[in-house]
C-alpha positions as CSV (number, residue, x, y, z in Angstrom):
1,M,-8.2,-7.0,11.6
2,L,-9.8,-10.4,10.8
3,E,-11.6,-8.9,7.8
4,A,-8.2,-7.7,6.5
5,I,-6.7,-11.2,7.0
6,D,-9.7,-12.8,5.3
7,A,-9.3,-10.4,2.4
8,E,-5.7,-11.2,2.1
9,C,-6.5,-14.9,2.0
10,E,-8.9,-14.2,-0.9
11,K,-6.1,-12.5,-2.8
12,R,-3.6,-15.3,-2.4
13,A,-3.6,-17.9,-5.2
14,D,-3.3,-20.8,-2.8
15,R,-6.1,-19.5,-0.5
16,P,-4.5,-20.1,2.9
17,S,-6.7,-20.6,5.9
18,R,-6.9,-17.8,8.4
19,P,-4.5,-19.4,11.0
20,E,-2.0,-20.0,8.2
21,M,-2.3,-16.4,6.9
22,I,-1.8,-15.1,10.5
23,R,1.3,-17.3,10.8
24,R,2.7,-15.9,7.5
25,I,2.0,-12.3,8.5
26,L,3.7,-12.8,11.9
27,A,6.7,-14.5,10.3
28,D,7.0,-11.6,7.8
29,W,6.7,-9.1,10.6
30,L,9.3,-10.8,12.8
31,E,11.6,-11.0,9.8
32,Q,11.3,-7.3,9.1
33,K,11.8,-6.5,12.8
34,S,15.0,-8.5,13.1
35,Q,16.4,-7.0,9.9
36,S,15.7,-3.4,11.1
37,Q,17.7,-4.0,14.3
38,R,20.9,-4.8,12.4
């Protein structure tokens, strides 16, 4: 899991830190969840 997050950080142009990347992934996931409930 953390390896995947680190790899995702490497791919991003702005190179977010691991906690920042986790926050973004969670935000995206929550957004998708709330949209699918409508």
